[in-house]
C-alpha positions as CSV (number, residue, x, y, z in Angstrom):
1,X,55.4,85.3,119.0
2,X,52.6,87.5,117.6
3,X,53.6,90.9,118.9
4,X,56.2,92.8,121.1
5,X,53.5,93.3,123.7
6,X,53.5,89.6,124.7
7,X,57.1,90.0,126.1
8,X,56.0,93.0,128.2
9,X,53.8,91.3,130.7
10,X,54.5,91.2,134.4
11,X,57.2,93.4,136.1
12,X,59.5,94.9,133.3
13,X,61.3,97.9,134.6
14,X,64.4,98.1,132.5
15,X,65.0,96.9,129.0
16,X,68.1,96.6,127.0
17,X,68.6,96.5,123.3
18,X,71.9,95.6,121.2
19,X,72.7,95.1,117.6
20,X,75.7,93.2,116.0
21,X,79.3,94.4,115.5
22,X,80.0,96.7,112.6
23,X,76.3,97.7,112.5
24,X,74.8,98.2,109.0
25,X,71.6,99.7,107.9
26,X,69.2,96.9,109.1
27,X,70.9,96.8,112.3
28,X,70.8,100.5,113.1
29,X,67.1,100.8,111.7
30,X,65.8,97.7,113.7
31,X,67.4,98.8,116.9
32,X,66.4,102.4,116.8
33,X,62.9,101.5,115.8
34,X,62.6,99.2,118.8
35,X,64.1,101.5,121.2
36,X,61.7,104.4,120.0
37,X,58.7,102.0,119.9
38,X,59.1,100.9,123.5
39,X,60.1,104.3,124.8
40,X,56.8,105.9,123.1
41,X,54.4,103.1,123.9
42,X,55.8,102.0,127.3
43,X,57.1,105.4,128.9
44,X,57.4,103.7,132.3
45,X,60.0,101.4,131.2
46,X,63.6,102.5,131.0
47,X,65.1,101.4,127.8
48,X,68.8,101.4,126.9
49,X,70.3,101.1,123.5
50,X,73.7,99.9,122.8
51,X,75.3,100.4,119.2
52,X,78.8,100.6,117.9
53,X,79.3,103.5,115.6
54,X,77.9,103.0,112.0
55,X,78.6,105.0,108.9
56,X,77.6,108.8,109.1
57,X,74.4,108.5,107.0
58,X,73.0,106.2,109.6
59,X,73.7,108.3,112.7
60,X,70.8,110.7,111.8
61,X,68.1,108.3,112.6
62,X,66.1,109.2,115.7
63,X,67.2,107.5,118.8
64,X,70.7,106.8,117.7
65,X,71.9,109.9,119.4
66,X,70.8,108.5,122.5
67,X,72.8,105.1,122.0
68,X,75.6,103.9,124.1
69,X,78.9,103.0,122.6
70,X,80.2,101.3,125.7
71,X,78.6,99.0,128.4
72,X,80.0,99.8,131.8
73,X,76.9,99.3,133.7
74,X,76.6,96.6,136.2
75,X,72.9,96.4,136.5
76,X,70.7,93.5,135.4
77,X,68.1,94.1,132.7
78,X,64.5,92.5,133.1
79,X,64.5,91.9,129.4
80,X,67.2,92.2,126.7
81,X,66.6,92.3,123.1
82,X,69.1,91.8,120.2
83,X,68.1,92.8,116.7
84,X,69.7,91.5,113.5
85,X,72.2,89.5,115.4
86,X,72.8,86.2,113.8
87,X,74.9,84.5,116.7
88,X,75.9,85.2,120.2
89,X,79.5,86.2,119.4
90,X,78.3,88.8,117.1
91,X,76.7,90.9,119.9
92,X,78.2,94.3,119.9
93,X,79.3,96.3,122.9
94,X,76.7,94.7,125.2
95,X,77.4,91.0,125.2
96,X,78.0,90.7,128.9
97,X,74.7,92.6,129.8
98,X,72.8,90.3,127.4
99,X,74.2,87.1,129.5
100,X,73.3,88.9,132.8
101,X,69.6,89.6,131.8
102,X,66.7,87.9,133.4
103,X,65.2,87.1,130.0
104,X,66.7,87.5,126.5
105,X,65.0,87.8,123.2
106,X,66.5,87.3,119.8
107,X,64.6,89.0,116.8
108,X,66.2,88.1,113.5
109,X,66.0,87.0,109.9
110,X,69.3,85.1,109.3
111,X,69.0,81.5,108.2
112,X,72.1,80.7,110.0
113,X,70.9,81.8,113.4
114,X,70.8,78.9,115.8
115,X,68.7,80.6,118.4
116,X,70.9,81.7,121.2
117,X,68.4,83.6,123.4
118,X,65.4,82.5,125.7
119,X,62.9,83.8,123.1
120,X,63.9,83.5,119.6
121,X,61.8,85.0,116.7
122,X,63.6,84.2,113.5
123,X,62.1,84.7,110.2
124,X,64.5,83.5,107.4
125,X,62.1,84.4,104.5
126,X,62.1,88.1,105.6
127,X,64.0,90.7,103.7
128,X,65.3,92.2,106.9
129,X,65.1,92.3,110.9
130,X,63.2,95.5,110.3
131,X,60.4,93.6,108.2
132,X,60.2,91.2,111.1
133,X,59.9,94.0,113.6
134,X,57.3,95.9,111.5
135,X,55.2,92.7,111.7
136,X,55.6,92.5,115.5
137,X,54.6,96.1,116.0
138,X,51.0,97.4,116.2
139,X,50.7,99.7,113.0
140,X,48.7,102.4,114.9
141,X,51.6,102.8,117.6
142,X,54.2,103.5,114.8
143,X,54.9,107.0,114.4
144,X,57.0,108.8,111.8
145,X,60.3,108.4,113.5
146,X,59.8,104.7,114.1
147,X,58.6,104.2,110.6
148,X,61.8,106.0,109.2
149,X,64.0,103.5,111.1
150,X,62.1,100.4,110.0
151,X,62.0,101.7,106.3
152,X,65.8,102.3,106.6
153,X,66.2,98.7,107.7
154,X,64.2,97.2,104.9
155,X,65.7,99.1,102.0
156,X,69.3,98.4,103.2
157,X,68.9,94.7,103.4
158,X,66.7,94.4,100.3
159,X,68.8,96.8,98.2
160,X,66.0,99.1,97.9
161,X,63.8,96.2,96.9
162,X,66.1,95.0,94.2
163,X,67.4,91.8,95.9
164,X,65.6,88.4,95.6
165,X,64.6,88.6,99.3
166,X,62.1,91.3,98.4
167,X,58.6,89.7,98.5
168,X,55.1,91.1,98.1
169,X,54.9,91.3,101.9
170,X,58.0,93.3,102.0
171,X,56.4,95.9,99.8
172,X,53.2,96.0,101.8
173,X,55.3,96.6,104.9
174,X,57.2,99.4,103.2
175,X,53.9,101.0,101.8
176,X,52.3,100.9,105.4
177,X,55.6,102.7,106.6
178,X,55.5,105.2,103.8
179,X,52.1,106.4,104.8
180,X,53.5,107.8,108.2
181,X,54.9,110.7,106.1
182,X,58.6,110.6,106.2
183,X,60.8,111.7,103.1
184,X,61.5,108.3,101.7
185,X,63.2,109.6,98.5
186,X,65.7,111.7,100.5
187,X,66.3,108.6,102.9
188,X,67.2,106.4,99.8
189,X,69.3,109.2,98.3
190,X,71.2,109.8,101.6
191,X,71.8,105.9,102.2
192,X,72.7,104.8,98.7
193,X,73.3,107.6,96.0
194,X,75.3,110.3,97.9
195,X,78.9,109.6,98.5
196,X,81.8,111.7,99.5
197,X,84.5,112.6,97.0
198,X,86.8,110.0,98.8
199,X,84.4,107.4,98.8
200,X,84.1,107.9,95.0
201,X,87.9,107.8,94.8
202,X,88.3,104.4,96.6
203,X,85.3,102.9,94.8
204,X,87.1,103.8,91.3
205,X,90.4,102.5,92.6
206,X,88.7,99.2,93.9
207,X,87.0,98.7,90.6
208,X,90.2,99.3,88.7
209,X,91.8,96.6,90.7
210,X,89.2,94.2,90.3
211,X,89.7,90.7,88.5
212,X,87.6,87.9,87.1
213,X,87.9,84.3,87.9
214,X,86.3,81.0,86.8
215,X,85.4,82.4,83.3
216,X,83.9,85.5,84.6
217,X,81.6,83.9,87.0
218,X,83.3,85.6,90.0
219,X,84.7,89.2,90.3
220,X,87.1,89.9,93.0
221,X,88.9,93.0,94.5
222,X,90.6,94.0,97.8
223,X,91.9,97.1,99.8
224,X,94.7,97.1,102.1
225,X,95.2,99.3,105.1
226,X,98.1,101.1,103.4
227,X,95.7,101.8,100.3
228,X,92.9,103.0,102.7
229,X,95.5,105.3,104.5
230,X,96.5,106.5,100.9
231,X,93.0,107.5,100.1
232,X,92.1,108.8,103.6
233,X,89.2,106.3,104.0
234,X,88.0,104.1,106.9
235,X,86.4,100.8,106.7
236,X,82.9,102.6,106.7
237,X,83.8,104.3,103.4
238,X,83.9,100.7,101.7
239,X,80.3,99.6,102.0
240,X,79.3,100.3,98.5
241,X,82.2,98.3,96.8
242,X,80.9,94.9,96.9
243,X,77.5,95.9,95.8
244,X,78.9,97.5,92.7
245,X,81.1,94.5,92.1
246,X,78.0,92.3,92.1
247,X,76.7,94.3,89.0
248,X,79.3,93.1,86.7
249,X,77.8,91.6,83.7
250,X,78.2,87.6,83.7
251,X,79.3,87.5,87.4
252,X,77.4,85.2,89.7
253,X,79.5,85.9,92.8
254,X,81.2,89.2,94.0
255,X,84.0,89.1,96.7
256,X,85.4,92.0,98.3
257,X,88.3,91.8,100.9
258,X,89.5,94.5,103.2
259,X,92.2,94.6,105.8
260,X,90.9,95.5,109.2
261,X,94.2,95.1,111.1
262,X,97.5,94.0,109.9
263,X,97.0,90.5,108.4
264,X,93.4,90.5,109.5
265,X,90.7,90.8,106.7
266,X,87.1,91.0,106.3
267,X,85.4,89.2,103.5
268,X,82.3,90.4,102.0
269,X,80.3,88.1,99.5
270,X,77.2,88.7,97.3
271,X,75.7,86.7,94.6
272,X,73.0,87.2,91.8
273,X,70.9,84.1,91.4
274,X,71.6,80.5,92.5
275,X,74.8,80.8,94.6
276,X,74.5,80.4,98.4
277,X,77.4,82.7,99.7
278,X,76.4,82.1,103.3
279,X,77.5,78.4,102.8
280,X,80.9,79.5,101.7
281,X,81.2,82.0,104.4
282,X,80.3,79.4,106.9
283,X,83.4,77.4,106.2
284,X,85.4,80.4,107.6
285,X,83.3,80.8,110.7
286,X,81.1,83.5,109.0
287,X,77.5,83.3,107.7
288,X,74.6,85.7,106.4
289,X,72.0,85.3,103.8
290,X,71.8,83.3,100.6
291,X,72.9,86.3,98.6
292,X,74.7,88.5,101.1
293,X,77.3,87.0,103.6
294,X,80.5,87.6,105.2
295,X,83.4,86.2,107.0
296,X,87.1,87.0,108.3
297,X,90.4,85.8,107.2
298,X,94.2,85.9,108.3
299,X,97.4,86.1,106.2
300,X,97.7,88.2,103.2
301,X,95.0,89.5,100.9
302,X,96.0,87.0,98.3
303,X,96.0,83.9,100.7
304,X,92.5,85.1,101.9
305,X,91.2,85.4,98.5
306,X,92.8,82.1,97.4
307,X,91.0,80.3,100.3
308,X,87.5,81.8,99.6
309,X,87.8,81.2,95.7
310,X,88.6,77.6,96.5
311,X,85.5,77.2,98.4
312,X,83.3,79.2,95.7
313,X,84.7,77.0,92.9
314,X,83.3,73.8,94.6
315,X,79.8,75.3,94.5
316,X,79.8,77.2,90.9
317,X,77.5,75.7,88.2
318,X,79.3,74.9,85.0
C-alpha cells in the first residue's frame, strides 16, 4: 500500500477506527491523526473513533474528545482501521464492529503482528505506527492538529528519539511534522517531564523497592493494588516506572510488574541493547518490540516475577 487514498476507492460511506487496549501515546496519536486526516480530507465520509481512556496528558489531542469509549452500535462499517494493534485480541472497545465490517485494515509496526485484517500494512522497522501513517499520508494534506498527533505517536514509541528504533527516516518524518507549526517543546514536556506529586511519590517508592538480578543485568520492581491505593494512584500513573528502571547503570533488562486485579498482573519489559524482550513476553502470550514488550501473569507478584526472570535468564549473555 502506497497511501491511504488507495483504500478509499468506491462507495465508502462510513469508516471506523480503533486502537488497542490500554492505549499508549503511539496508539492515541495514530488513531486521532487518522481520524482527523480522513475527516479533513474526505468530509463526505462519516468517521467514528473508538478508544479506551488513556492517561490525562493524551486526552488533549484534537479528535480524542470525539472518540467513543463504548461500542453499542449495530451498523456495519464499509471500512474499519486498527492502528498500533498487534493482534486481533488486543482491539479495544470495538472488536465486534471490526469483525462485522465489510473490509478491515491493520496499520502497525509490531514485528509480532500476524496480519489479522483484510489489508495489512505492517512496517516492523518503523519507530511507531505514527511513523508508518506519516508515510501513508500526503504531506500537503497534514495540518497542524494532524501533525501534532503523529508527532506524539513518534516521540512516545521512540522515547523522544532515544531508543534504537529511531532511524534517520524517523527524524525526517518528525522534521516534516514540526514544520506544521505546533509547539513540540510543550508536547514533549507535557508527555514526559511533567508529573503529578502522586506520580513522583509512586515512582520513588517503586525505585526504592527495586532489586537487581543476575549480577545486575536485570532490575525489577512491582506495585500491588494495596500500594496503589495507599499512594492514591491508578495504573495510568505507573507509565514512567519501567522506563526509569531501564536507565539503571549495568542493566540490560528492566521488569516492572503491577497488579491490575487481585492476582492478575501486567508485566512491562524494556531492554537496552541486545536483549529481545518480545521473545520473553511471547512465552506468556504477550508481545511487542525488541526493546519494549509486555505480557500478563497470574498468581502472586513474586510468582509472576519468578516466571518472567526464568525466561529472561535463558536469553541473557554471560
